[in-house]
N, C-alpha and C positions, 0 to 999 in steps of 0.2 A: 290340451297344450301345456308344456311344461312352463316353469317360471322363466327359464332362460329363453325359451321361444317366445314368450310374452315380452320379456325385456327387448329382444331383437326386432320383434314385428311391430309393437305397439310404439315402443319408446326410441327404437333406432340405435340402441347401444350393443356392442359386440359381447360384452362380458360384465359380470358384477364386479364391484369393487369391495375390498375389504370383507366384513362379515354380512353383507346384504344377502346373499344366498342363504347363509346359515340362519339369519333372522327370519326371512321368509318362510323357510322350512318348518322352523320352530313354531311360528304362528299358525301355519296351515295344518300343523299337527296338534293344535288346540293349546299351545302353551302361551303364558303371559310373558312380557319382556319389558325391560327398561333399557333404552337405547341412548347412549350419549355418543354423538357423532358431530363433528365441527360442521359449521355452516359451510354448505357447498359440498359436503361429504356424501350426499345422496340419502339423507333420511327418509324423504317422501316416497321414494320407490319401495321401501320397506313395508309401507302399509298400502300403496296404491296397487301393487301387484296381487296380493292374495285374493281380493274381491274379483279379479279377473280370471281367476283359475276355476271357478265353480259358481254356480247361480247364487245370487244373493248380493247384499249391499255391505259395504264397509261404511261405517259412521266416524268421521273425522271431527274431533272436538277442537276448536280453534278459537283463540281470543281475538283474532285479527279481522274482524268484520270488514275494514276497508280493502283488505286483500283477497278476501275469498272470491271475489269476482274474477280477479287475474288468474288465480289458482285454478278455478274451474274452466276459465278459457283456455288455459295452457293444456289441460287434460282433454278438453273438447277437441282441440286442434290435432291431438294425437289419437282421436278416435275413441276416447273413453267417454261413457255416458255419466256425466258428473253434473251435480247441481249444488246449491247451497241454500240454507234457511237462515236468515237473520233479520234484524229490525229494518234493514233498508228495503225489504221487499213489500210492495203492496198486498192487500189481502187476497186478491185474484191470483197473483203470481205465486204467492206462498201456498195457496190451496191447490193450485195445479202441480207444484212440486210435490206436495203431499200425495197427491193422486197418483203421480209417476212412482213415487217410493213405494206405494202399497201395490202397485200394478206389476212391480218388478222390472221396470225399465231403467232403473238407475244401477250403476256400479258402485258409485261413491256419493255419499252426501255429507257436506261440509255444514256444520251447525256451530253456533256460538253457545257457550256454556249455560248462558242464562236461558236461552231457548231450549236446549236440551232438557233443562230441569223443570220445565212446565209440564203439568199434568197432560195437556194436549199431545205434546211430542212423546212424553213416556208411553201414552196410550198407543201411539203410532208403533213404537218399538216393541210393545207387548205383543201387538199383531204380528209383526215381522218375526219376532222369536218364536211365537207359536206355530208359525209355518216354517220354521227352520231356515229363515232367509236373513238372518243375522250373521254376517261373516266374522267381523271384528270391531273393536272400538279402539280408535286411535286418538291418544290424548297428546296433541302437539303442545310445544312450549310448556312442558310439564313442570318446569321450575317454578311456574306461576303459583304451585300449590305451597311454595315455602313462605311462612308468615315473616322470615327474616331475610327473605331474598329481595332483590331489587326490582321485581316485576310482580309482585303478590296481587292475585285476583281471588278475592273472597269466594266466587262461585266454584273454584277449582276444589276447594276442600269437599264440597258436596258431591263431587264426582265419584266418591266410594260407592254411590248409589248403584252405580253400573255393575260393580261386582256382587252387591247384595241382591240386586234384581235379576240380573242375568248371569249367574255364576258359570254357565257352561260356554260363554262367549269370550273367546281370547281378547286380551287387552295389550296394547303396546303403548308405553308412555315414552315420548321422545323429547329430547333437549339438546341444544349445543353446548350447554355449559352446565355444570353443577359440581361444586366441591363436595367432599365426603358427606358434610353436614346436610347438605341440600339433598344428595342421593337418599340418605336415610330418611328424610322427611318425605319425599316423594313416595318411597315404597311404603312407609307407615300410613300416610293419609289417603293414599289411593288403594289401600288394602292389597298391594302387589307382594304378598307374603312369600309366595312361590315363584315369583318372577325370575327369569333368567337375566343376568345383567351383561349387556354387550357395551363395552368401552373401546372406542376406536382412539387413535392417537389424537390428541389435542393440537398436534402441530399443524400450522398454516404456513408452509415453508415460503410460500409466495409473498407473504406479508412482511415488509420491513418495519420494524419497531424503533421508534426514535422518541427521546424525550429531551427538551430543550429548556434552559433556565429562562424564565420569564423575564424579559427586559422591556421592549416596547412591542407588546403582543399584536397590535394591528400591523405594525411593519414586518414582524416576523411571519405573521399569517399571509400576508401579501407575497413576501418572498418565497413562501412555501408554495402558494397557489400558482406562482408563476412558472413552477416546474411541472404543474399539471393543467396547463391551458387546454381548453376545450374538452375537459373531462369531467365526470360526474364524481361527487363526492359528498361526505356529510361533515359538518362542523358542528360539534356539540358544546353547549354552554349550560351553565349552572342554573341560571335564572332566565325568566321569559323576558326581562327587560333587556338584558345582554343579548338575547336572540334577536330581538327586534332591532336594537341599535346595530349590531354586527351586520345583519342581513341589509339594512338599509345603507350602510356605510360600504359594504361591498359592491352593492348596486352602483354607487357613485364612482367606484374603481372599474367600472365595466364589466362586472362579473355577474353572470345570471344567477343571482342569489334569491332563495325564498325563505320564509320564516314558518316555523312549526313548533306550536307548544299547546298545551291544554287550555290556555286563556283565549285562543282564537275561537270563533264560531266554527260550528261543524262543517259548513259549505266551504269556508276558507281552507281548513284543514284537508278537506278531501280534494279540493281543487289544487292545492299545492302538492299533495301526494301524488295525484294523478300525474301532474307536469313532470315531476321527478322521475316517475316510473316510465313515462311515455315518450319524454323528450331526452335529447342527448345534452350532455355538458351542464346540467343544472346542479348548483351547489346549495344543498339543504342545510340552513342554520336551525338548530332545534335543541330542545331539551330531550331528555330521555324518554319523552311522550312519543317520539318518533324513532321507528326502525325495527322493532321486534318483527322478525319473519319477513323482512324486505327481500323479495326474490330477485330484485334486479341484479343481474350477474356481472355488470361492468363497472361497478362503483370502485374507482381507482384509489380513493383515500378516505381515511375517517380521521378527523382532527379532534382533539379534546383541548379547548381553550381553558377549561378548568378540570380540577382533579376528579375523576369518577369516584363512586363510592366504594368500590372495592375492586380487587383483581378479577373477580367473577363477572362484575358489571363490565369492566374494561374489556375482558375478553369476549363477551357477548356482543358489546357495542363494536369493537374493531372487526369482528368476524362478518360484519356486513360489507367489507372490502373485499375485492378479488374473489368472489364467488365462482368466476369462471376459470380460476387456476392461474391467470395472468398475474403479473407483478402489480402489487398494490401497497399502499403505505399507510402505517398507523402513526400519527405524529402528535405529540402532546407538549403544551406549555405547562411549566410547573413552578410554583414559587412559595415563598414562605407563608403568604397568606392562606393559601390552599390548605396547608398543614392545620394552621390555628383555627381556620373556619370548620374543618371537618371534626377536629377534636371537640371543640365547642359545641358543634351541632350535636354530637353524641351525648355530651354532659348535660346539655340543656333538655334533651328529648324526655318525654313522659314514659319512656319504655321501662321495663323492669330491669333489675340490675343484671340479671343472666343475659338478657338480650344486649344490653350495653356492652357486657364483657365480650360477647361474640363479634359486636361490630367494631369494638375497639382491636380485637384480633385481626380482624379482616383489613381494617385501615392501616395496621402496622405492617401487614403483608404488602400491601400496595405501596406504602411509603419505602419499605426496604427495597422493593422492585425498581422505584424510581431513582433511588440513590445507589444501586449496585454498580460495581465496576465490573462485575462478571457479565457472561453473555445473557442478554435480557430473554432470549428465547428459552434457554436452559432454565433461567429461574421461573419463568412464566409456567413451563410445563411441570416443574417441581411442585408447583402450588397445587396442580391437579394430580399430584402423586405419580407423575411420568417421569422416568429418568431419561436424560439425554446427554450423551458424552461430547465433550469437545465444544468448540465455538462454532456458531452457526454461519458466521460471515455475512449475515444480512440483517444486522441491527447496529444501532449507533456505537455500542460499546465494543463491539467486534471491529467495525470498520474504522473507528477513530477511539482506540482505548484511552479511557480517562486516565489522568495522572493522580496518582494518591500522594498525599503528604502527611507528615505528623502534625495533626491539629490539636495535640494535647495542651500546648501552652495557650493558643487561641481560645480553646474551650475554658481553660482556666480563668483567663481574663474575663470571658463572658460571664462566667459564673460568678466570679468576684463582684462585677458590676451588678448582678442580679441581686445579690446577698445585701451588698452595701446600700442599696436603694430599697431594701425591705420587701423585695419580690413583689413590688406593687405597679410596675411598669412593663409596657409592651416593648416589642423589638425595636421600634423607631427611636424612642427615647434612648434606649440602651445604646443603641448604634452611635446616636449623637455624643453620648457620654464617652464612650470607648474612642471616638474619633476627636474628641476634645473640641465639639462645637458649643460654643457658649451662647446658646440660645435663650430667650425670655424665659422658657419653661425650665431650662437648666438653673438659671438665676433664682426662679421662683421657690424651687425645692433645695437650693444650696448645693447642688450636686457638682458644680464647677470646683469645690473645694476637696472633693472625695479623692483618695490615692488613686482610684482607677480613671481618673478623668484624663483622657488623651493617651493612655497606655497602648491603644490600638491605632494611632494615627497612621501607621505605615500601611494600613489596609483600607481600601476604599469601601463605600457604602454597600456595593454589589457583593463585595468579599464577605463582608460581616453577614449580610443577609444570607449568604450561602452557608456560613457556620452555623447561624441560628437555625436555619432550616434543617440541616443535616442532624443538630442536636436534638431538635423536636422530633424529627423522624426516627432517630435512633432511640427515643424514650429517655433522654437525659433531662429534658425539659417538658414542662406541662403548661398549657395555656389555660388559665383559670377563667371559666366562663362567667362565674359570679363576680370577678374583679375585672371585667371588660378586657379579657384577653391578656392580663398580667402574666409574665412568665415566672415559673417557679420551678425549682429544681426537684428532682426525683430521686428515689433512693439509688437508682442507677448511676447517678452523676457522682456520688460520693467517692468511688474509687479513682475517677479521673481527677476530681478536685485535690485530692490527697497525693497525686502522682503515683498511685498504686496500679494504674492501668494507663496503656497507651490508646490514643483515639486517632484512628486513621480517617481522613477525610478525602473527598473527591477535590481536586483542584478546580476552581470556578473556570468554566470555559469561556470562550471569547465572546464579547458583546455581540448582539445580533445574532444569536446562535441559530436563527431559522436559515441562515445561508452558511453552508459549509462544504467541505469536500464531498458530502453525501449527495449534494445536487448533482454533481458531475456523474457520480455513480448511478443516480437514478437513470439518467439518460442512457448510460452505458448498459444498464441491465435491461432496458426495454429492448435494446438491440438484440440481446441474446435470449428473449422471452420465447415461449413456446409456440408463439404466432409467427416465428421468423420464416418457416418455410413458405407460408402463404404469402408473405410480404412482396415476394417477387412477382406477384400478379395483382398490383395494386388497382388496376383498372377494372379487374373482375370484381374484386371486393367492393369497389365503390358502386359499381353497377347493381350489385346483388343487394347493398344497403338501400340504394335508391328504390329498387323494386320492393323490399322488405318495408320500407317506410310508407310505401303507398298501399300495400296490403293492410299494415297496421292502422293506418287512418281509416281505410274503408270499413274495416271491421270493428273500429273502436277499441282495440286492444294494445298493450305495449308491444314495441317491436321485438323484443326477445321472445314473446309467446309465439311468434311466427317462426323465427329461427334464432338461435343464440349467435353471437359473434363468432364462437369457436366453429360453429357449423358453417358459416360463411367462408371463414378462412380455409376449411377442409374442402369446401366445394371448388374455391379457386385453385387450391393446390392439385386436387385430384382430376378436376375438369371432366366429370362423368359424362358419357355420351349416350347412355341409355338408361331404362328404369332400373335394371339390376345393378348397375354401377351406382346409381343413385341411392339405393338401398344399402350399400356398404358404407355410405358416409354417416359418421356418428351424429346422432341427433335427428335422423330422418327414418321415421317408421313408415309402415305401409300407408296409414291414413294421409300423412303428409306427401308421401311420394305420389299418391294418387291425385291429391289435390292440387299440388303445386309442381308435380314433376315436369310437365310439359313446359310450363313457363320458365322453370329454372334451366332445362336443357337447352331451350332456345336461346335464353339470354347468355348462358356460358358459351355457346357455339358462336354467337355474335360479337362476343366481347374481344 
């Protein structure tokens, strides 16, 4: 059976997408590969199909212990003989899985990196290799090998043992995000010297990107969530405390919100993750401990209440939205404090100077993206060395282009205030000085007598915070960690201070920026989504959803493991009347047709 036959009969898809067929052919011919493909782009099929083409097993290394069960359940639904080995299994179950592995009754085995590196498991691999039954090694979430990355896993560095111990077994390393530096590190640390690199477009055109100036973050968040009622999404926060407080507050507002962070016990984290995956309309409030590898296809939004660590991290985290190709949103609140906290975090870290230099560069790229007046999608893709022409029409800067103004004089006033106060104060005090607020602190230091006192009274506090934020983001100012965040001028500020350079700034947007004309366009865009043809049969879709929910509950699996939303809409639109028609529906392969065909056909006929 060919790879295309397998795709159609097992997984129910009519054709490969992008470079999938080429990657599968390359692996089947014994070659190594590094695959960069956006979330939802079909990475998994690249390593799931080769082991189905000839006898033997594919070994998938994944750090996502909590999600292996769902991944294996989805494969079993499609008729693939799959299993997993990790610390969640008891001894008897693990032993039985090992027996199946050696007996040749498995096509795919998912294993955590720490389990793979044990002598017991390596001995199993030795026996499989000696019998010629090792088809490939797939190293998922390969960016975890990067010590300077946002998801570093120490065990990943030791995975070079696969190349050293089994040099004839092809390997495929996969990730949804990696800049040029991370790509080089993956190739180096995993020994993929001769690997062919496959890079798909990083563009996720169904995701709308928006950044709003932080004003009243809880009110802004509530306004945003009102446009996503009864939808699943993720809200990211920087600290565990903020996660707990935000989740509790959302619950008081009638929103089904759960908390997730590393400070919660394992049972609670597992329970919350399972609810998010298996129930509808759950909002998960989390630190970055949550999300890598989330397979839930109908996540409609990802919110960042705090600035992420880098554009790479931002892309990875927002990529958890809209895996089904339907419209989704990535929305972030951003303020002056974010810039100062991240810069100080880097300065105060114990990392070496080279690592600090790299982290500062990544933060600068993220800040430039936040402050851009250009198309956000174009700038985001450019970070990953991908060129895109024109405006996307699906980000805030395209839909509501920001107004630019000559901020040179305002910046000069701000810099004068900084210099005249000895570069020893933070933004709050400096703004009071510029606005002429004669506070007790102002009197304490005698700053009310300075020439700069009140020179910025024509600009409100929010306006000045915007100026300081953009100057920090642009590298004109530096927040000194050792001086409790005191703002100091950098060498880049000199030309502006002397009037030798013009500084263009973004005009501060309207207050309560969570509500805007974008809200109306969100509704409008949903009406024109790819699910529109099936929307003319809402009764059938709802009947299918009810049936799917019953099946999922009975089998103890997430609903999307049974059938994706997209498949439900296709069923409603096509209304198949026999088994052959059913096999033409994307997402329904031979095993699912045999297992669910009669029930689906009867339900559609009766609807």
